[in-house]
Phi, psi and omega in degrees: 000152182284150176286157176223154184259135175230177176300331181281343180126200183283132177237140176217145177262120181242139178307141180299137173217150183296338180297343180270357188307308186294317180295319177295315179302316182300317178295323176297312181302316180294329186254009186312312184298325175285316184293318188294344178295326183241346183232090185305332181297336185288340186299314186236020181296138179251169175300316179298319176302317180293317177301314180297319180298310179297323178300315180290314188286335180295339179271349184285119183224166170227116181053040174088357181258138176294153180241352183237129186226148173272136171269112185256121180245118183050043178080002181244128175300123188226006179172183180217154177214142182210169170245126182226180180050046179289132176249103183300317181295316179278345183059053178228165176193162178257148179252135176230154183199161166208156181217142180304141183308324182298344182251007179297151174060033176237011177080003184292313183295320179299318181287326177294317175299319177301313179300315182294325177296315176302314179300313182296318184281323184275307186278324184260350181058037178290150174271325179203162176226160184231153170233140176240110188238135176299136184302342178265358182269081185294326181296313178293328173298322174295323176299315179302309181300314179298333183260014174075020176283147176250146176302137183230013177126194183223154172216102185058239183264021181250138172264134179255136178232147180231145174229116178269157180301000000 
């Protein structure tokens, strides 16, 4: 995917690789208090857990295309974004992401989601994508709004959003 420029610097989405495990784990550890509010896995994640996760996820593909990416800011792994819950028949999938706290509110996540949408619709020929957002996560709700997602319902304390091609 092509790099994009933000106030924080150059951002690029790179396919997940285990070589990023230590740097990604460090960003998770530094951002743990923010992340664990909406991502329960962040609370007790270890470096080994991150290595194991990246080892598994680097192999996850759809029709030969990677689905899991590192958000690289100025050459440093600073978050992740992926497509999961892929429905091959319907050509749909859900997008998930997290970003290190130091880069919050700088438009990086919105632009990363935009890049992933282009990728999903153009390279994977998806018909629609989804976001599942905690009702208290106002920042992610703004990401959905900026990227043209429409409300698609609720599931417990989660808001569902859909973006069609």
